[in-house]
Every structure is written in structure tokens, then in C-alpha cells.
N, CA, C and O atoms as a MOPAC input file, in Angstrom:
PM7 MOZYME 1SCF
protein

 N     14.50500 1    10.53500 1   -10.69100 1
 C     14.25100 1    10.09900 1    -9.33100 1
 C     14.29200 1    11.31700 1    -8.41300 1
 O     15.24500 1    12.09700 1    -8.43000 1
 N     13.24400 1    11.46300 1    -7.61600 1
 C     13.11400 1    12.59600 1    -6.71100 1
 C     13.06800 1    12.08600 1    -5.28000 1
 O     12.30300 1    11.17500 1    -4.96100 1
 N     13.88800 1    12.67500 1    -4.41900 1
 C     13.83800 1    12.33100 1    -2.99300 1
 C     12.57100 1    12.95600 1    -2.40400 1
 O     12.24200 1    14.10600 1    -2.69700 1
 N     11.86300 1    12.18600 1    -1.56900 1
 C     10.63100 1    12.67200 1    -0.95900 1
 C     10.56500 1    12.28000 1     0.51000 1
 O     11.15500 1    11.28800 1     0.93700 1
 N      9.83300 1    13.08500 1     1.26700 1
 C      9.46100 1    12.72600 1     2.63000 1
 C      8.11100 1    12.04000 1     2.51400 1
 O      7.24500 1    12.48200 1     1.75900 1
 N      7.93100 1    10.96200 1     3.26000 1
 C      6.69600 1    10.19000 1     3.18600 1
 C      6.02400 1    10.17800 1     4.54900 1
 O      6.62800 1     9.80500 1     5.55400 1
 N      4.76400 1    10.59500 1     4.56300 1
 C      3.91100 1    10.47100 1     5.74300 1
 C      2.89800 1     9.38200 1     5.44100 1
 O      2.08600 1     9.51800 1     4.52500 1
 N      2.94400 1     8.30200 1     6.21100 1
 C      2.12300 1     7.12600 1     5.97600 1
 C      1.12300 1     6.97900 1     7.12100 1
 O      1.50400 1     7.01400 1     8.29100 1
 N     -0.15500 1     6.81300 1     6.78100 1
 C     -1.19500 1     6.55400 1     7.77300 1
 C     -2.00500 1     5.35700 1     7.31200 1
 O     -2.44300 1     5.30100 1     6.16200 1
 N     -2.20600 1     4.39800 1     8.21000 1
 C     -2.99700 1     3.21000 1     7.90200 1
 C     -4.03700 1     3.03600 1     9.00100 1
 O     -3.70700 1     3.01200 1    10.18700 1
 N     -5.29500 1     2.91500 1     8.59300 1
 C     -6.37900 1     2.66400 1     9.54600 1
 C     -6.94600 1     1.28100 1     9.23700 1
 O     -7.36100 1     1.00500 1     8.11100 1
 N     -6.95900 1     0.42300 1    10.24700 1
 C     -7.41500 1    -0.95400 1    10.09300 1
 C     -8.65100 1    -1.14600 1    10.97100 1
 O     -8.63700 1    -0.82800 1    12.16100 1
 N     -9.71800 1    -1.67100 1    10.36600 1
 C    -10.93100 1    -1.96800 1    11.10900 1
 C    -11.23300 1    -3.45200 1    10.95400 1
 O    -11.41500 1    -3.94700 1     9.84200 1
 N    -11.28200 1    -4.15100 1    12.07800 1
 C    -11.60200 1    -5.57900 1    12.09900 1
 C    -12.72900 1    -5.76500 1    13.09800 1
 O    -12.53300 1    -5.65500 1    14.30800 1
 N    -13.91500 1    -6.04900 1    12.57000 1
 C    -15.08700 1    -6.16300 1    13.43600 1
 C    -15.35400 1    -4.82500 1    14.09800 1
 O    -15.50200 1    -3.80800 1    13.41900 1
 N    -15.41600 1    -4.82100 1    15.43800 1
 C    -15.67000 1    -3.58200 1    16.18400 1
 C    -14.38000 1    -2.88400 1    16.60100 1
 O    -14.41700 1    -1.79700 1    17.17800 1
 N    -13.24600 1    -3.50500 1    16.31100 1
 C    -11.94000 1    -2.94800 1    16.67800 1
 C    -11.37800 1    -2.10800 1    15.53500 1
 O    -11.53300 1    -2.44600 1    14.36200 1
 N    -10.72300 1    -1.01100 1    15.90000 1
 C    -10.10300 1    -0.14900 1    14.89700 1
 C     -8.78800 1     0.38900 1    15.45400 1
 O     -8.68400 1     0.71800 1    16.63600 1
 N     -7.79500 1     0.47100 1    14.58400 1
 C     -6.48300 1     0.95700 1    15.01000 1
 C     -5.87400 1     1.78200 1    13.88700 1
 O     -6.06200 1     1.47300 1    12.71100 1
 N     -5.14700 1     2.82900 1    14.24800 1
 C     -4.49500 1     3.69700 1    13.27000 1
 C     -2.99200 1     3.71600 1    13.54000 1
 O     -2.55400 1     3.87700 1    14.67900 1
 N     -2.21500 1     3.54900 1    12.47200 1
 C     -0.75700 1     3.58300 1    12.55000 1
 C     -0.25000 1     4.73000 1    11.68800 1
 O     -0.79100 1     4.98800 1    10.61200 1
 N      0.78100 1     5.41600 1    12.15300 1
 C      1.42000 1     6.46200 1    11.35200 1
 C      2.92100 1     6.24500 1    11.35900 1
 O      3.49500 1     5.79300 1    12.34900 1
 N      3.54500 1     6.57400 1    10.23700 1
 C      4.99900 1     6.47500 1    10.11000 1
 C      5.48600 1     7.61100 1     9.22100 1
 O      4.75100 1     8.12400 1     8.37800 1
 N      6.72000 1     7.98500 1     9.42700 1
 C      7.38100 1     8.98500 1     8.58500 1
 C      8.71400 1     8.41300 1     8.14800 1
 O      9.40800 1     7.76100 1     8.92900 1
 N      9.07200 1     8.66300 1     6.88600 1
 C     10.35500 1     8.17500 1     6.40500 1
 C     10.76700 1     8.96100 1     5.16700 1
 O     10.02200 1     9.80800 1     4.67600 1
 N     11.95500 1     8.66900 1     4.67800 1
 C     12.47500 1     9.24100 1     3.43800 1
 C     12.34300 1     8.20200 1     2.34300 1
 O     12.44300 1     7.00400 1     2.60600 1
 N     12.12200 1     8.64700 1     1.12500 1
 C     12.00800 1     7.70900 1     0.02400 1
 C     12.35600 1     8.35100 1    -1.29700 1
 O     12.87100 1     9.46700 1    -1.35500 1
 N     12.06200 1     7.62100 1    -2.35800 1
 C     12.32900 1     8.10400 1    -3.71400 1
 C     11.07600 1     7.91100 1    -4.55800 1
 O     10.38500 1     6.89900 1    -4.44100 1
 N     10.79300 1     8.88700 1    -5.40500 1
 C      9.64300 1     8.84800 1    -6.29500 1
 C     10.14100 1     9.03100 1    -7.71900 1
 O     10.92200 1     9.94100 1    -7.99600 1
 N      9.68800 1     8.16300 1    -8.62800 1
 C     10.06100 1     8.22100 1   -10.03700 1
 C      8.79300 1     8.18300 1   -10.86900 1
 O      7.90700 1     7.36500 1   -10.62200 1
 N      8.70500 1     9.07400 1   -11.86300 1
 C      7.54900 1     9.08500 1   -12.76000 1
 C      8.01200 1     8.82900 1   -14.17700 1
 O      9.01700 1     9.37300 1   -14.63600 1
 N      7.24900 1     7.98000 1   -14.86500 1
 C      7.53500 1     7.65600 1   -16.25600 1
 C      6.19300 1     7.49000 1   -16.96500 1
 O      5.51500 1     6.48000 1   -16.77700 1
 N      5.81300 1     8.45500 1   -17.76300 1
 C      4.52200 1     8.40300 1   -18.42700 1
 C      3.40500 1     8.41000 1   -17.41000 1
 O      3.32700 1     9.31000 1   -16.57300 1
 N      2.53400 1     7.40800 1   -17.47600 1
 C      1.39100 1     7.29600 1   -16.56800 1
 C      1.70700 1     6.46300 1   -15.32800 1
 O      0.80400 1     6.14800 1   -14.55300 1
 N      2.97800 1     6.10200 1   -15.12800 1
 C      3.37800 1     5.23200 1   -14.02300 1
 C      4.23100 1     6.00100 1   -13.01400 1
 O      5.15700 1     6.72200 1   -13.38600 1
 N      3.90800 1     5.83800 1   -11.75000 1
 C      4.69700 1     6.41300 1   -10.66300 1
 C      5.19200 1     5.27000 1    -9.79100 1
 O      4.43400 1     4.36300 1    -9.44600 1
 N      6.47100 1     5.32400 1    -9.44000 1
 C      7.06100 1     4.32600 1    -8.55100 1
 C      7.59400 1     5.04300 1    -7.31500 1
 O      8.22000 1     6.09800 1    -7.40800 1
 N      7.33000 1     4.44700 1    -6.16300 1
 C      7.80800 1     4.98400 1    -4.89900 1
 C      8.51700 1     3.85400 1    -4.16800 1
 O      8.03200 1     2.72300 1    -4.14600 1
 N      9.65400 1     4.15600 1    -3.57500 1
 C     10.34900 1     3.16000 1    -2.76300 1
 C     10.86400 1     3.83400 1    -1.49900 1
 O     11.25200 1     5.00300 1    -1.50500 1
 N     10.85600 1     3.05500 1    -0.40600 1
 C     11.35900 1     3.56000 1     0.87100 1
 C     11.63600 1     2.38800 1     1.80100 1
 O     11.23400 1     1.25500 1     1.53600 1
 N     12.33000 1     2.68000 1     2.89300 1
 C     12.58100 1     1.68400 1     3.93400 1
 C     11.65900 1     1.97600 1     5.11100 1
 O     11.74200 1     3.03700 1     5.73000 1
 N     10.78700 1     1.03100 1     5.41100 1
 C      9.90100 1     1.17100 1     6.55700 1
 C     10.69300 1     0.83000 1     7.80600 1
 O     11.35000 1    -0.20900 1     7.86800 1
 N     10.63200 1     1.69900 1     8.79600 1
 C     11.36800 1     1.51900 1    10.05300 1
 C     12.86700 1     1.34000 1     9.79700 1
 O     13.54900 1     0.65500 1    10.55900 1
 N     13.37700 1     1.95100 1     8.73300 1
 C     14.79300 1     1.87500 1     8.34600 1
 C     15.27800 1     0.44800 1     8.11400 1
 O     16.48300 1     0.20000 1     8.14700 1
 N     14.35500 1    -0.50400 1     7.87800 1
 C     14.74200 1    -1.90000 1     7.70900 1
 C     14.04800 1    -2.60500 1     6.55400 1
 O     14.69200 1    -3.32200 1     5.78800 1
 N     12.74700 1    -2.40800 1     6.42400 1
 C     11.94600 1    -3.20300 1     5.49300 1
 C     11.71100 1    -2.42200 1     4.20200 1
 O     11.08300 1    -1.36300 1     4.22800 1
 N     12.21000 1    -2.93500 1     3.06300 1
 C     12.00200 1    -2.22800 1     1.80700 1
 C     10.54300 1    -2.32100 1     1.34400 1
 O      9.92200 1    -3.38400 1     1.38800 1
 N     10.01900 1    -1.17700 1     0.90100 1
 C      8.66000 1    -1.10200 1     0.37800 1
 C      8.73500 1    -0.47300 1    -1.01300 1
 O      9.39900 1     0.54300 1    -1.21700 1
 N      8.03900 1    -1.10100 1    -1.96200 1
 C      7.96800 1    -0.57300 1    -3.32600 1
 C      6.50700 1    -0.45800 1    -3.71100 1
 O      5.72200 1    -1.38200 1    -3.49900 1
 N      6.14900 1     0.68700 1    -4.27900 1
 C      4.77100 1     0.93800 1    -4.68500 1
 C      4.76800 1     1.31100 1    -6.15600 1
 O      5.50900 1     2.19600 1    -6.58400 1
 N      3.93200 1     0.63400 1    -6.92600 1
 C      3.74000 1     0.92600 1    -8.34300 1
 C      2.33400 1     1.50500 1    -8.48000 1
 O      1.35200 1     0.85100 1    -8.12700 1
 N      2.23900 1     2.73900 1    -8.99400 1
 C      0.96100 1     3.43900 1    -9.07400 1
 C      0.63900 1     3.73900 1   -10.53100 1
 O      1.40800 1     4.38700 1   -11.24100 1
 N     -0.52000 1     3.24900 1   -10.95100 1
 C     -1.09800 1     3.59500 1   -12.24900 1
 C     -2.53600 1     4.02500 1   -11.98300 1
 O     -3.01700 1     3.88900 1   -10.85900 1
 N     -3.21800 1     4.53300 1   -12.97600 1
 C     -4.58800 1     4.98400 1   -12.76800 1
 C     -5.46100 1     3.80800 1   -12.30700 1
 O     -5.60300 1     2.81300 1   -13.01600 1
 N     -6.03800 1     3.94000 1   -11.11400 1
 C     -6.91400 1     2.92800 1   -10.51500 1
 C     -6.28100 1     1.54200 1   -10.41500 1
 O     -6.98400 1     0.53300 1   -10.45500 1
 N     -4.95100 1     1.49300 1   -10.28600 1
 C     -4.22700 1     0.22600 1   -10.21600 1
 C     -2.94300 1     0.45200 1    -9.41200 1
 O     -2.05100 1     1.17800 1    -9.85000 1
 N     -2.85500 1    -0.17000 1    -8.24100 1
 C     -1.69000 1     0.00600 1    -7.36400 1
 C     -1.21900 1    -1.36700 1    -6.88800 1
 O     -2.02600 1    -2.22600 1    -6.53100 1
 N      0.10300 1    -1.55700 1    -6.88800 1
 C      0.71900 1    -2.75300 1    -6.32200 1
 C      1.69600 1    -2.30200 1    -5.24000 1
 O      2.53600 1    -1.43300 1    -5.47500 1
 N      1.58100 1    -2.89500 1    -4.06300 1
 C      2.49600 1    -2.59500 1    -2.95900 1
 C      3.20700 1    -3.88600 1    -2.56900 1
 O      2.56900 1    -4.88600 1    -2.23900 1
 N      4.52700 1    -3.85000 1    -2.61000 1
 C      5.32500 1    -5.00100 1    -2.17200 1
 C      6.17200 1    -4.54300 1    -0.99300 1
 O      6.88700 1    -3.54400 1    -1.07100 1
 N      6.07800 1    -5.28500 1     0.08400 1
 C      6.78200 1    -4.96300 1     1.32300 1
 C      7.67600 1    -6.13100 1     1.67800 1
 O      7.20100 1    -7.25600 1     1.83500 1
 N      8.97900 1    -5.87200 1     1.80700 1
 C      9.95100 1    -6.91200 1     2.11600 1
 C     10.63400 1    -7.39900 1     0.85400 1
 O     10.08600 1    -7.26500 1    -0.24000 1
 N     11.81400 1    -7.95900 1     0.98900 1
 C     12.52900 1    -8.46200 1    -0.18500 1
 C     12.95800 1    -9.91900 1    -0.01700 1
 O     13.37700 1   -10.56100 1    -0.98000 1
 N     12.85500 1   -10.43200 1     1.19500 1
 C     13.21700 1   -11.81000 1     1.49400 1
 C     12.07900 1   -12.72300 1     1.02100 1
 O     10.91900 1   -12.46800 1     1.34500 1
 N     12.38500 1   -13.76900 1     0.27100 1
 C     11.36600 1   -14.68000 1    -0.26100 1
 C     10.58600 1   -15.40900 1     0.83400 1
 O      9.51100 1   -15.94600 1     0.56700 1
 N     11.11100 1   -15.43600 1     2.06100 1
 C     10.42800 1   -16.10200 1     3.16400 1
 C      9.59600 1   -15.15500 1     4.02600 1
 O      8.85600 1   -15.60500 1     4.90100 1
 N      9.71100 1   -13.85200 1     3.78500 1
 C      8.99600 1   -12.85300 1     4.58400 1
 C      8.68000 1   -11.63000 1     3.72100 1
 O      9.50700 1   -10.72900 1     3.58700 1
 N      7.48500 1   -11.60500 1     3.14000 1
 C      7.09400 1   -10.43800 1     2.34500 1
 C      5.57800 1   -10.41700 1     2.19600 1
 O      4.89000 1   -11.39500 1     2.48900 1
 N      5.08200 1    -9.28700 1     1.73700 1
 C      3.67100 1    -9.19600 1     1.36500 1
 C      3.58100 1    -8.47600 1     0.03200 1
 O      4.38100 1    -7.59200 1    -0.27400 1
 N      2.59900 1    -8.87100 1    -0.74700 1
 C      2.33100 1    -8.18800 1    -2.00700 1
 C      0.82500 1    -8.00700 1    -2.11300 1
 O      0.06300 1    -8.97400 1    -2.11300 1
 N      0.41800 1    -6.75300 1    -2.20200 1
 C     -0.99000 1    -6.39600 1    -2.29200 1
 C     -1.24800 1    -5.75100 1    -3.64000 1
 O     -0.44000 1    -4.95400 1    -4.11600 1
 N     -2.37300 1    -6.09200 1    -4.25900 1
 C     -2.72700 1    -5.55700 1    -5.57300 1
 C     -4.12000 1    -4.95800 1    -5.46200 1
 O     -5.04600 1    -5.58500 1    -4.94700 1
 N     -4.25200 1    -3.72000 1    -5.96100 1
 C     -5.52300 1    -3.00500 1    -5.85400 1
 C     -5.95400 1    -2.48900 1    -7.22500 1
 O     -5.22500 1    -1.73900 1    -7.87500 1
 N     -7.14200 1    -2.89700 1    -7.65500 1
 C     -7.78600 1    -2.32900 1    -8.83300 1
 C     -9.22300 1    -2.05000 1    -8.43200 1
 O     -9.91500 1    -2.94600 1    -7.94800 1
 N     -9.67800 1    -0.82900 1    -8.62400 1
 C    -11.01700 1    -0.42800 1    -8.21100 1
 C    -12.06100 1    -1.34300 1    -8.85900 1
 O    -12.06600 1    -1.54700 1   -10.07300 1
 N    -12.94800 1    -1.89000 1    -8.01100 1
 C    -14.04600 1    -2.71000 1    -8.49000 1
 C    -13.70000 1    -4.14600 1    -8.82600 1
 O    -14.56900 1    -4.89200 1    -9.27800 1
 N    -12.44700 1    -4.56100 1    -8.61900 1
 C    -12.05000 1    -5.94300 1    -8.92500 1
 C    -11.52100 1    -6.63700 1    -7.67400 1
 O    -10.98800 1    -6.00000 1    -6.76600 1
 N    -11.68200 1    -7.95000 1    -7.65000 1
 C    -11.10700 1    -8.78100 1    -6.58500 1
 C     -9.75200 1    -9.26100 1    -7.09000 1
 O     -9.68000 1    -9.94500 1    -8.11100 1
 N     -8.66900 1    -8.90800 1    -6.38200 1
 C     -7.30900 1    -9.22200 1    -6.82200 1
 C     -6.61300 1   -10.11500 1    -5.79900 1
 O     -6.82500 1    -9.99400 1    -4.59300 1
 N     -5.78200 1   -11.01000 1    -6.31300 1
 C     -5.00200 1   -11.89600 1    -5.45000 1
 C     -3.89600 1   -11.11500 1    -4.75100 1
 O     -3.24500 1   -10.26000 1    -5.35100 1
 N     -3.69700 1   -11.42100 1    -3.48300 1
 C     -2.64700 1   -10.82600 1    -2.66000 1
 C     -1.95200 1   -11.96400 1    -1.92200 1
 O     -2.46000 1   -13.08400 1    -1.87100 1
 N     -0.79400 1   -11.67000 1    -1.35600 1
 C     -0.04300 1   -12.73900 1    -0.70800 1
 C      0.73900 1   -12.17400 1     0.48400 1
 O      1.34600 1   -11.10500 1     0.41300 1
 N      0.69600 1   -12.93500 1     1.57700 1
 C      1.55600 1   -12.69100 1     2.73500 1
 C      2.39200 1   -13.94700 1     2.93200 1
 O      1.86100 1   -15.05700 1     2.93800 1
 N      3.69100 1   -13.77200 1     3.09100 1
 C      4.58000 1   -14.88700 1     3.38800 1
 C      5.33100 1   -14.52100 1     4.67200 1
 O      6.00100 1   -13.49000 1     4.73800 1
 N      5.21000 1   -15.37800 1     5.68900 1
 C      5.89100 1   -15.15000 1     6.96300 1
 C      6.57000 1   -16.44900 1     7.38100 1
 O      5.93900 1   -17.50300 1     7.45400 1
 N      7.85200 1   -16.35400 1     7.65100 1
 C      8.64600 1   -17.52200 1     8.03500 1
 C      8.49100 1   -18.65900 1     7.02600 1
 O      8.51300 1   -19.83300 1     7.39500 1
 N      8.33500 1   -18.30100 1     5.75200 1
 C      8.22700 1   -19.28800 1     4.69400 1
 C      6.83000 1   -19.83800 1     4.47700 1
 O      6.61000 1   -20.58700 1     3.52500 1
 N      5.87400 1   -19.48400 1     5.34000 1
 C      4.49900 1   -19.95800 1     5.19200 1
 C      3.68100 1   -18.92200 1     4.42900 1
 O      3.69300 1   -17.73800 1     4.76500 1
 N      2.98300 1   -19.37200 1     3.41500 1
 C      2.25500 1   -18.48000 1     2.51800 1
 C      0.77000 1   -18.44400 1     2.85700 1
 O      0.14900 1   -19.48100 1     3.08700 1
 N      0.20800 1   -17.23000 1     2.88400 1
 C     -1.22300 1   -17.04700 1     3.05700 1
 C     -1.73700 1   -16.28600 1     1.83100 1
 O     -1.36000 1   -15.13700 1     1.60000 1
 N     -2.59700 1   -16.93800 1     1.05400 1
 C     -3.17800 1   -16.29600 1    -0.11500 1
 C     -4.43900 1   -15.55900 1     0.30300 1
 O     -5.32000 1   -16.12700 1     0.94900 1
 N     -4.51700 1   -14.30000 1    -0.06700 1
 C     -5.63500 1   -13.42600 1     0.27500 1
 C     -6.16100 1   -12.76300 1    -0.98400 1
 O     -5.56300 1   -12.88400 1    -2.05400 1
 N     -7.27900 1   -12.06300 1    -0.85900 1
 C     -7.80700 1   -11.26800 1    -1.96700 1
 C     -8.19800 1    -9.89400 1    -1.43300 1
 O     -8.61300 1    -9.74300 1    -0.28400 1
 N     -8.05300 1    -8.90000 1    -2.30300 1
 C     -8.47000 1    -7.54500 1    -1.96500 1
 C     -9.62500 1    -7.13700 1    -2.87300 1
 O     -9.67600 1    -7.52300 1    -4.04100 1
 N    -10.54800 1    -6.35600 1    -2.32800 1
 C    -11.53900 1    -5.64900 1    -3.13500 1
 C    -11.33700 1    -4.17800 1    -2.80900 1
 O    -11.34300 1    -3.78800 1    -1.64100 1
 N    -11.15900 1    -3.37100 1    -3.83200 1
 C    -10.77900 1    -1.97700 1    -3.64800 1
 C    -11.98500 1    -1.06600 1    -3.83400 1
 O    -12.64900 1    -1.09300 1    -4.87000 1
 N    -12.25500 1    -0.26000 1    -2.81300 1
 C    -13.35300 1     0.70400 1    -2.86200 1
 C    -12.96500 1     1.92700 1    -3.69200 1
 O    -13.72200 1     2.37300 1    -4.55400 1
 N    -11.77000 1     2.46100 1    -3.41900 1
 C    -11.29600 1     3.58500 1    -4.22200 1
 C     -9.78400 1     3.72300 1    -4.13600 1
 O     -9.14000 1     3.30700 1    -3.17200 1
 N     -9.24700 1     4.33100 1    -5.19600 1
 C     -7.84100 1     4.74000 1    -5.26300 1
 C     -7.85700 1     6.18600 1    -5.73400 1
 O     -8.45500 1     6.50500 1    -6.76100 1
 N     -7.20000 1     7.05400 1    -4.98300 1
 C     -7.06000 1     8.45300 1    -5.39500 1
 C     -5.57900 1     8.80600 1    -5.32800 1
 O     -4.93300 1     8.60800 1    -4.29900 1
 N     -5.05100 1     9.32600 1    -6.42100 1
 C     -3.65600 1     9.76900 1    -6.46600 1
 C     -3.66700 1    11.14300 1    -7.10500 1
 O     -4.01500 1    11.28300 1    -8.27800 1
 N     -3.28500 1    12.16300 1    -6.33700 1
 C     -3.44800 1    13.52800 1    -6.82300 1
 C     -2.36800 1    14.44900 1    -6.26600 1
 O     -1.72900 1    14.15200 1    -5.25700 1
 N     -2.18500 1    15.57300 1    -6.95200 1
 C     -1.27100 1    16.61700 1    -6.50200 1
 C     -2.03700 1    17.56900 1    -5.60400 1
 O     -3.21200 1    17.85400 1    -5.83300 1
 N     -1.35500 1    18.05500 1    -4.58200 1
 C     -1.96000 1    19.00900 1    -3.65800 1
 C     -1.37500 1    20.39600 1    -3.91500 1
 O     -0.38700 1    20.53400 1    -4.63600 1
 N     -1.98500 1    21.41400 1    -3.32700 1
 C     -1.57000 1    22.80200 1    -3.55200 1
 C     -0.15300 1    23.09700 1    -3.06300 1
 O      0.47600 1    24.03500 1    -3.55200 1
 N      0.36000 1    22.32400 1    -2.11200 1
 C      1.68100 1    22.59900 1    -1.53800 1
 C      2.79500 1    21.81000 1    -2.23700 1
 O      3.84700 1    21.56600 1    -1.64600 1
 N      2.56400 1    21.41500 1    -3.48400 1
 C      3.53100 1    20.66200 1    -4.30200 1
 C      3.77600 1    19.24500 1    -3.79600 1
 O      4.75900 1    18.61800 1    -4.19000 1
 N      2.91300 1    18.73100 1    -2.93900 1
 C      3.04100 1    17.34100 1    -2.51300 1
 C      2.06000 1    16.49700 1    -3.32800 1
 O      1.18300 1    17.02700 1    -4.01000 1
 N      2.22300 1    15.18200 1    -3.24700 1
 C      1.31900 1    14.23000 1    -3.89400 1
 C      0.71300 1    13.36900 1    -2.80700 1
 O      1.35000 1    13.11800 1    -1.78500 1
 N     -0.50800 1    12.91700 1    -3.01700 1
 C     -1.17500 1    12.08700 1    -2.02500 1
 C     -1.79700 1    10.87000 1    -2.69700 1
 O     -2.43200 1    10.97500 1    -3.74600 1
 N     -1.59900 1     9.70500 1    -2.06600 1
 C     -2.20000 1     8.45300 1    -2.51100 1
 C     -3.12500 1     7.96500 1    -1.40800 1
 O     -2.70800 1     7.81000 1    -0.26000 1
 N     -4.39400 1     7.72000 1    -1.76300 1
 C     -5.37100 1     7.18200 1    -0.82000 1
 C     -5.93000 1     5.88900 1    -1.40400 1
 O     -6.30300 1     5.83300 1    -2.57600 1
 N     -5.98100 1     4.85600 1    -0.57600 1
 C     -6.54300 1     3.56800 1    -0.98500 1
 C     -7.45200 1     3.07800 1     0.13900 1
 O     -7.06000 1     3.07500 1     1.30600 1
 N     -8.65300 1     2.66900 1    -0.21500 1
 C     -9.52700 1     2.00600 1     0.74900 1
 C     -9.87600 1     0.64500 1     0.17200 1
 O    -10.33800 1     0.53200 1    -0.96400 1
 N     -9.64500 1    -0.39100 1     0.98200 1
 C     -9.87100 1    -1.74600 1     0.48200 1
 C    -10.29400 1    -2.68700 1     1.59500 1
 O    -10.10000 1    -2.40700 1     2.77800 1
 N    -10.87400 1    -3.80500 1     1.19400 1
 C    -11.22200 1    -4.89600 1     2.08800 1
 C    -10.28600 1    -6.05200 1     1.77400 1
 O     -9.93200 1    -6.27500 1     0.61600 1
 N     -9.88900 1    -6.78200 1     2.79800 1
 C     -8.99800 1    -7.92500 1     2.61900 1
 C     -9.72700 1    -9.19300 1     3.06100 1
 O    -10.31300 1    -9.23900 1     4.14300 1
 N     -9.68400 1   -10.22300 1     2.21100 1
 C    -10.40600 1   -11.46800 1     2.44900 1
 C     -9.46000 1   -12.66100 1     2.45800 1
 O     -8.45500 1   -12.68500 1     1.74800 1
 N     -9.80400 1   -13.64700 1     3.27700 1
 C     -9.19700 1   -14.96800 1     3.22400 1
 C    -10.33300 1   -15.90300 1     2.82100 1
 O    -11.17300 1   -16.26000 1     3.64700 1
 N    -10.35500 1   -16.29600 1     1.55700 1
 C    -11.49300 1   -17.05100 1     1.02300 1
 C    -12.73000 1   -16.17700 1     1.06100 1
 O    -12.73800 1   -15.08000 1     0.50200 1
 N    -13.76300 1   -16.65200 1     1.70900 1
 C    -15.01500 1   -15.88600 1     1.81500 1
 C    -15.04600 1   -14.98400 1     3.04000 1
 O    -15.96500 1   -14.17900 1     3.19300 1
 N    -14.04600 1   -15.11100 1     3.92000 1
 C    -14.07500 1   -14.41200 1     5.19500 1
 C    -13.37200 1   -13.06100 1     5.12900 1
 O    -12.21700 1   -12.96200 1     4.71400 1
 N    -14.09200 1   -12.02900 1     5.54800 1
 C    -13.53100 1   -10.68500 1     5.60600 1
 C    -12.55300 1   -10.60100 1     6.77000 1
 O    -12.91700 1   -10.85000 1     7.91900 1
 N    -11.30800 1   -10.24700 1     6.46100 1
 C    -10.30100 1   -10.04800 1     7.51100 1
 C    -10.44700 1    -8.65500 1     8.09900 1
 O    -10.40900 1    -8.48300 1     9.31700 1
 N    -10.61500 1    -7.64700 1     7.22200 1
 C    -10.75800 1    -6.28600 1     7.71400 1
 C    -10.86600 1    -5.28500 1     6.59400 1
 O    -10.67200 1    -5.60100 1     5.42000 1
 N    -11.18500 1    -4.05000 1     6.99300 1
 C    -11.25400 1    -2.91100 1     6.08200 1
 C    -10.04800 1    -2.02800 1     6.37400 1
 O     -9.73200 1    -1.75000 1     7.53100 1
 N     -9.38700 1    -1.59500 1     5.32200 1
 C     -8.15200 1    -0.82400 1     5.47000 1
 C     -8.25300 1     0.47800 1     4.68400 1
 O     -8.77500 1     0.51000 1     3.56900 1
 N     -7.74800 1     1.54200 1     5.28200 1
 C     -7.60900 1     2.81500 1     4.59300 1
 C     -6.15800 1     3.24200 1     4.73600 1
 O     -5.64800 1     3.37100 1     5.84900 1
 N     -5.49800 1     3.45800 1     3.61400 1
 C     -4.08700 1     3.82000 1     3.59500 1
 C     -3.94600 1     5.18200 1     2.92700 1
 O     -4.51800 1     5.42000 1     1.86300 1
 N     -3.18700 1     6.07200 1     3.55100 1
 C     -2.89500 1     7.37800 1     2.96100 1
 C     -1.39300 1     7.59400 1     3.02100 1
 O     -0.77800 1     7.47800 1     4.08100 1
 N     -0.80500 1     7.91300 1     1.86100 1
 C      0.60900 1     8.27100 1     1.79300 1
 C      0.71400 1     9.65600 1     1.19800 1
 O      0.12700 1     9.93300 1     0.15300 1
 N      1.46200 1    10.53000 1     1.85800 1
 C      1.69700 1    11.87800 1     1.35100 1
 C      3.17700 1    11.98600 1     1.03900 1
 O      4.02400 1    11.73200 1     1.89600 1
 N      3.48400 1    12.36700 1    -0.20400 1
 C      4.87000 1    12.51200 1    -0.67400 1
 C      5.17700 1    13.99300 1    -0.82100 1
 O      4.54400 1    14.68800 1    -1.61700 1
 N      6.16400 1    14.48500 1    -0.04300 1
 C      6.50300 1    15.91100 1    -0.07400 1
 C      7.92600 1    16.08300 1    -0.59100 1
 O      8.41200 1    17.20900 1    -0.69700 1

């Protein structure tokens, strides 16, 4: 387990509206074979766990069964995702454009994911997520 600094950037596009969020936090990175796991507390409160494999990423945010999200990304596949808020569940699907996980020259690692999120047939938005682990 390696302690890392995490720089998180998320760009959300819904229709003609677009917004970018950035966060910085401390976390832990563990590698085992072809699998990388990252965990951190978002805003020092919400636990986030990321499981990274080649072209396959799962992100779980929150630990309370009544308030969490779980997103699954596999390039070229439509995957089931779930948001639960105040005990109410919303089933969604993701289609992933690309996943890139690579080492950079400054000994950091970077994860990039671009995906679309759907509720049934309706596009909710396009998302681009970048995490840099230093």
C-alpha cells in the first residue's frame, strides 16, 4: 500500500451546459498483478474505492447502503450502474468511450475515463474523469 496525493478533475456535459469540478485529497494505492486499487475520502467524509484493470474500472462512492453510487466502465460495452440516495435507487447504464491508465515521467500515475451515462434510452450526460496519483 502506497500513500498518494490525488488530483481529481471531472467534466460533465449535459446538453449545452458544461461544468468542471476539481478536488485534491490523500489516498492509498495498492497494486497486485494486473489490478490496481485506490481508496480515498472525498471531502474528508465520503469513502471512494476504485478498482482498475485493463479497460475495466469500477468506482464505488459512499459506504452507507442508503446513499452510494457504483459506476462500472468497460470500453465498448454498456454496463449497469447504480445511484442510491436517501434509500431510493436509480438504475443507470454507462457506455465507455475510453479508459487510459498510465505512468507519467514524474513517477505519477494517471487514470482517464470518458463515458456517457444513460437512464433507459435517455442520455443524462457525457463525463470525463481524470485522476492523477502522485
